[in-house]
C-alpha positions as CSV (number, residue, x, y, z in Angstrom):
1,M,58.2,-91.9,48.9
2,T,55.6,-89.3,48.4
3,A,55.9,-86.1,51.6
4,P,52.8,-85.3,52.9
5,A,51.4,-82.2,51.5
6,V,50.9,-79.6,54.5
7,V,49.7,-75.8,53.6
8,K,47.9,-73.6,55.6
9,S,44.2,-72.1,55.0
10,P,42.6,-69.4,57.8
11,G,44.6,-70.3,60.4
12,L,43.6,-74.1,59.8
13,D,47.0,-76.5,59.0
14,L,46.0,-79.0,56.4
15,A,47.4,-82.1,55.2
16,V,47.0,-84.4,52.4
17,A,48.8,-87.5,51.5
18,H,48.7,-90.5,48.5
19,D,50.3,-93.2,50.1
20,I,50.7,-94.8,53.3
21,D,54.3,-93.9,54.5
22,A,53.4,-90.2,53.7
23,W,50.3,-91.0,55.7
24,R,52.2,-91.8,58.9
25,R,54.6,-89.3,58.7
26,A,51.1,-86.7,59.0
27,T,49.7,-88.5,61.6
28,S,52.8,-89.0,63.6
29,D,53.3,-85.5,63.1
30,S,49.8,-84.0,64.3
31,F,49.4,-86.0,66.7
32,V,51.7,-88.7,68.5
33,P,54.8,-91.2,66.5
34,L,52.3,-94.1,65.2
35,K,52.9,-97.0,63.2
36,V,50.4,-97.0,60.4
37,T,48.9,-100.2,58.2
38,A,46.9,-101.0,55.6
39,D,45.4,-103.9,53.7
40,R,45.1,-102.1,50.7
41,V,47.7,-99.4,49.9
42,A,47.2,-98.8,45.9
43,G,44.9,-95.4,45.9
44,F,45.2,-94.5,49.6
45,Q,44.3,-91.2,50.0
46,G,44.1,-89.2,53.6
47,S,44.1,-85.7,54.6
48,M,43.8,-83.8,57.9
49,R,42.4,-80.4,58.6
50,G,42.9,-78.6,62.1
51,K,44.0,-76.5,64.6
52,R,47.1,-76.7,67.2
53,L,47.2,-74.8,70.0
54,E,50.7,-74.5,71.0
55,L,51.1,-72.6,74.1
56,E,48.0,-74.9,75.5
57,D,49.2,-78.0,73.9
58,L,45.3,-78.9,72.3
59,S,44.9,-79.8,69.3
60,M,41.3,-80.4,67.7
61,I,41.8,-81.9,63.7
62,E,39.5,-83.7,61.7
63,V,40.5,-86.6,59.7
64,S,39.4,-88.4,56.4
65,A,41.3,-91.7,55.1
66,S,40.6,-95.0,52.8
67,G,40.5,-97.9,55.3
68,H,43.9,-98.4,57.7
69,A,44.9,-98.9,61.4
70,V,46.8,-97.0,63.4
71,H,49.2,-98.9,66.5
72,R,50.7,-96.9,69.6
73,T,53.4,-99.4,70.1
74,D,55.5,-99.7,73.3
75,E,58.8,-98.8,71.4
76,L,57.0,-95.5,69.8
77,I,56.0,-95.0,73.9
78,A,59.3,-95.5,75.5
79,A,60.4,-92.7,73.2
80,S,58.5,-89.9,74.3
81,D,57.8,-88.2,77.2
82,R,54.1,-86.1,76.8
83,K,51.3,-88.7,77.8
84,Y,48.0,-86.8,75.9
85,F,44.7,-88.4,76.1
86,K,42.5,-88.3,72.6
87,L,38.9,-88.2,72.1
88,G,37.5,-89.7,69.0
89,V,34.2,-88.8,67.3
90,Q,33.5,-90.5,64.9
91,L,31.9,-89.1,61.7
92,A,31.4,-91.3,59.1
93,G,32.1,-95.0,58.8
94,T,33.0,-97.2,61.6
95,G,36.0,-97.4,63.3
96,L,37.4,-100.3,66.3
97,L,39.8,-99.1,68.9
98,L,41.8,-101.2,71.7
99,Q,43.0,-100.7,74.9
100,D,42.9,-101.9,77.9
101,G,41.9,-105.2,76.9
102,R,38.7,-103.6,75.9
103,E,37.1,-103.5,72.6
104,A,34.8,-100.4,70.9
105,V,33.4,-100.3,68.0
106,V,32.5,-96.7,67.2
107,R,29.7,-95.3,64.4
108,P,28.7,-91.8,63.5
109,G,28.1,-89.7,66.1
110,D,30.1,-92.3,68.6
111,L,32.5,-90.9,71.0
112,A,36.0,-93.1,72.2
113,V,39.1,-91.8,74.8
114,Y,42.3,-93.6,74.7
115,S,45.7,-92.8,76.4
116,T,48.8,-92.5,74.2
117,D,51.0,-93.6,77.4
118,R,49.3,-97.0,76.9
119,P,49.3,-99.2,73.4
120,Y,46.4,-98.8,71.0
121,T,44.9,-99.6,67.7
122,L,42.3,-97.8,65.7
123,A,41.1,-99.2,62.9
124,F,38.5,-98.4,59.8
125,D,37.7,-100.8,57.6
126,G,36.6,-99.0,54.8
127,D,36.8,-94.9,54.2
128,F,36.0,-92.6,57.6
129,R,35.8,-89.3,58.5
130,S,36.3,-88.3,62.4
131,L,37.3,-85.7,64.6
132,I,40.2,-85.9,67.3
133,F,40.9,-84.2,70.2
134,M,44.2,-84.4,72.1
135,F,45.4,-82.5,75.1
136,P,47.7,-82.9,77.8
137,H,46.4,-85.2,81.0
138,T,47.0,-82.2,82.7
139,A,44.7,-80.6,81.3
140,L,41.7,-82.7,82.1
141,D,40.0,-82.1,85.8
142,L,40.0,-85.8,86.8
143,P,42.7,-88.0,87.7
144,A,44.5,-89.7,84.7
145,E,44.3,-93.8,86.2
146,A,40.5,-92.9,86.9
147,M,40.6,-92.8,83.0
148,T,41.7,-96.3,82.8
149,Q,38.1,-97.1,83.3
150,I,36.7,-95.9,80.4
151,T,39.3,-96.4,77.3
152,A,38.1,-98.0,74.6
153,T,34.7,-98.0,76.1
154,T,32.0,-96.3,73.3
155,I,30.2,-93.3,74.7
156,S,26.8,-93.3,72.9
157,G,26.5,-89.9,71.1
158,S,22.7,-90.6,70.8
159,S,22.1,-91.2,75.0
160,G,23.1,-89.4,78.4
161,L,25.4,-86.9,78.6
162,G,26.9,-88.4,75.1
163,A,23.9,-86.7,73.5
164,L,24.7,-83.1,74.6
165,V,28.2,-83.2,73.9
166,S,28.6,-85.2,70.8
167,P,26.8,-82.4,68.7
168,F,28.8,-79.5,70.2
169,L,31.8,-81.2,69.3
170,L,30.0,-82.4,65.6
171,R,29.7,-78.7,64.9
172,L,32.6,-78.0,65.6
173,A,34.3,-80.3,63.2
174,D,31.9,-78.3,60.6
175,S,33.5,-75.1,61.7
176,L,37.1,-75.5,62.6
177,E,38.2,-71.9,61.0
178,S,36.3,-70.9,64.5
179,I,39.2,-72.1,66.7
180,A,41.9,-70.3,64.7
181,G,39.9,-66.8,65.4
182,P,40.2,-64.9,68.6
183,N,38.7,-66.6,70.7
184,G,39.7,-70.0,69.9
185,T,41.6,-71.4,72.9
186,R,38.4,-69.8,74.7
187,L,36.5,-72.3,72.2
188,V,38.4,-74.9,72.4
189,H,38.9,-74.5,76.7
190,N,35.5,-75.0,76.4
191,A,35.2,-78.1,74.8
192,L,37.3,-79.5,77.0
193,D,35.2,-78.6,80.3
194,L,32.2,-80.5,78.7
195,V,34.5,-83.4,77.9
196,T,35.6,-83.4,81.0
197,T,31.7,-83.6,82.2
198,L,31.4,-86.2,80.0
199,F,33.9,-88.4,81.4
200,N,33.3,-87.5,84.9
201,G,29.1,-89.0,84.0
202,E,31.0,-91.8,82.5
203,L,33.1,-92.7,85.4
204,D,30.2,-92.2,88.1
205,L,27.9,-94.8,85.9
206,R,30.8,-97.6,86.1
207,G,31.7,-96.2,89.7
208,A,28.1,-96.9,91.1
209,S,27.5,-100.2,89.0
210,S,31.6,-101.7,90.3
211,R,30.7,-100.0,94.0
212,D,34.8,-100.0,94.6
213,P,34.5,-97.3,97.2
214,H,38.3,-96.5,96.7
215,Q,37.5,-95.2,93.4
216,L,34.1,-93.7,94.5
217,L,35.7,-92.0,97.5
218,L,38.7,-90.9,95.9
219,G,36.3,-89.2,92.7
220,R,34.1,-87.8,95.6
221,I,37.8,-85.6,96.8
222,H,38.2,-85.2,93.1
223,D,35.3,-83.3,92.9
224,F,35.5,-81.3,96.1
225,I,39.0,-80.0,95.3
226,E,37.6,-78.6,91.9
227,A,34.5,-77.3,93.6
228,H,37.5,-74.9,96.6
229,L,39.9,-74.6,94.1
230,G,39.5,-70.6,94.6
231,D,39.3,-71.2,98.1
232,P,42.8,-70.4,99.6
233,D,41.7,-72.4,102.9
234,L,41.7,-75.4,100.6
235,S,43.9,-78.4,102.7
236,P,44.4,-81.3,102.8
237,G,43.2,-81.1,106.6
238,S,40.2,-79.4,105.4
239,I,39.6,-82.0,102.6
240,A,39.8,-84.8,104.8
241,A,37.5,-83.3,107.6
242,A,34.7,-82.6,104.5
243,H,34.9,-86.4,103.9
244,Y,35.5,-87.5,107.7
245,I,38.5,-89.7,107.2
246,S,42.1,-88.9,108.6
247,T,44.9,-86.7,106.9
248,R,46.6,-89.8,107.1
249,H,44.4,-91.7,105.0
250,L,43.9,-88.9,102.5
251,H,47.6,-88.4,101.7
252,D,47.7,-93.1,101.6
253,L,45.1,-92.6,98.7
254,F,46.9,-90.1,96.9
255,R,50.2,-92.2,97.3
256,E,48.8,-94.8,95.7
257,V,47.9,-92.9,92.7
258,G,51.1,-91.6,92.5
259,T,51.0,-88.1,93.8
260,T,50.4,-86.0,97.1
261,V,47.4,-83.7,97.5
262,A,49.3,-80.5,98.0
263,A,50.6,-81.4,94.5
264,S,47.0,-81.8,92.6
265,I,45.9,-79.6,93.8
266,R,48.3,-76.8,93.3
267,E,48.4,-79.1,89.8
268,R,44.8,-77.6,88.7
269,R,44.9,-74.2,90.2
270,L,48.1,-73.7,88.0
271,E,46.3,-74.7,85.0
272,R,43.0,-72.8,85.5
273,C,45.7,-69.7,85.9
274,R,46.8,-70.8,83.0
275,R,43.7,-70.6,80.9
276,D,42.4,-67.8,82.4
277,L,45.7,-65.7,81.6
278,R,45.2,-66.6,77.5
279,D,41.5,-66.0,77.6
280,P,40.8,-63.2,76.0
281,V,37.8,-62.1,77.7
282,L,40.3,-61.7,81.0
283,A,42.6,-59.9,79.0
284,D,42.3,-56.7,80.9
285,R,42.0,-58.9,84.6
286,P,45.3,-58.4,86.8
287,V,47.7,-60.8,87.0
288,T,47.3,-60.9,90.7
289,V,43.5,-61.1,90.7
290,I,43.1,-63.9,88.4
291,A,45.8,-65.7,90.9
292,A,43.8,-64.4,93.5
293,R,40.4,-66.1,92.2
294,W,42.6,-69.4,91.9
295,G,43.3,-69.6,95.7
296,F,46.6,-68.2,94.6
297,L,47.6,-64.6,97.4
298,D,51.0,-64.4,97.7
299,S,51.6,-63.0,94.3
300,A,55.3,-63.6,94.4
301,H,55.1,-67.5,95.3
302,F,52.6,-67.8,92.4
303,S,55.2,-66.6,90.1
304,R,57.8,-68.8,91.1
305,I,55.3,-71.5,90.9
306,F,54.5,-70.6,87.4
307,R,57.6,-70.2,86.2
308,A,58.7,-73.4,87.5
309,A,56.0,-75.7,85.5
310,Y,55.5,-73.1,82.3
311,G,58.5,-72.0,81.9
312,E,57.8,-68.7,81.9
313,S,56.7,-65.7,84.1
314,P,52.2,-65.2,84.0
315,T,53.4,-61.9,82.3
316,G,55.2,-63.8,79.7
317,Y,53.2,-65.8,79.1
318,R,50.1,-64.1,78.5
319,A,51.8,-61.6,76.4
320,G,52.8,-64.5,74.2
């Protein structure tokens, strides 16, 4: 078996494979463990170029290969402890994505999202090129449970919000070297913000058509939390009052999706602080100011919960 050739070039990771086994190892190393199959293995060619931001646990990788399929199986999922979303932007060729009982055909310019904590298949009949943006569930400013409504659905890159987001990502695919530069982290986070807006728009469309009152209410509550993260007085009581529901009902809504109101607020605030600490534009801003910006007025408390969440102090994380 031939090992994939992996080299470094202007800050980018490059991998080239000339057989299916080498390609399986390359894709599993770059993303998550995957099973790879192909109807025609003779003459197979595959290559990847992109960047993984280790500390942020974000990846943006352009994939070019002969026709094949990748499968995320229950067995592979059971061996993983991290949950990611993967957003694919089709650059050339046509693909078919299957997850959660749905099928999405993606053509050049189209986008589709899928999650690594549930089985999926992504198949290409012929040569193709795609941009894959992979990020943890916790990096998305949307409830992961709501995202199950839009996995394996085709998001058009020529209409609606997709017509704004797709060209940005396509341009980014043509200049991946910029991700490896000093402002690469900020650039990728800007892309993540755009993608979050796109997903929120898709969820709004589906929520309006399904008229599921629970999902609609939970969506409005998450939007409210995001808009008020910097308010130190944000609390279950203020959230419930703003939506004319009891605090008990609010807690029940979050319990149904496997979390609590306090945990959701804390996770979102910590993620915002983490992003600001690695933002080169904010390099001169004191840690206490960044913490206060997102509602943490007690610096000692902030340091403790940041270390508990990320394994090091805010100052140490920024220096890293």
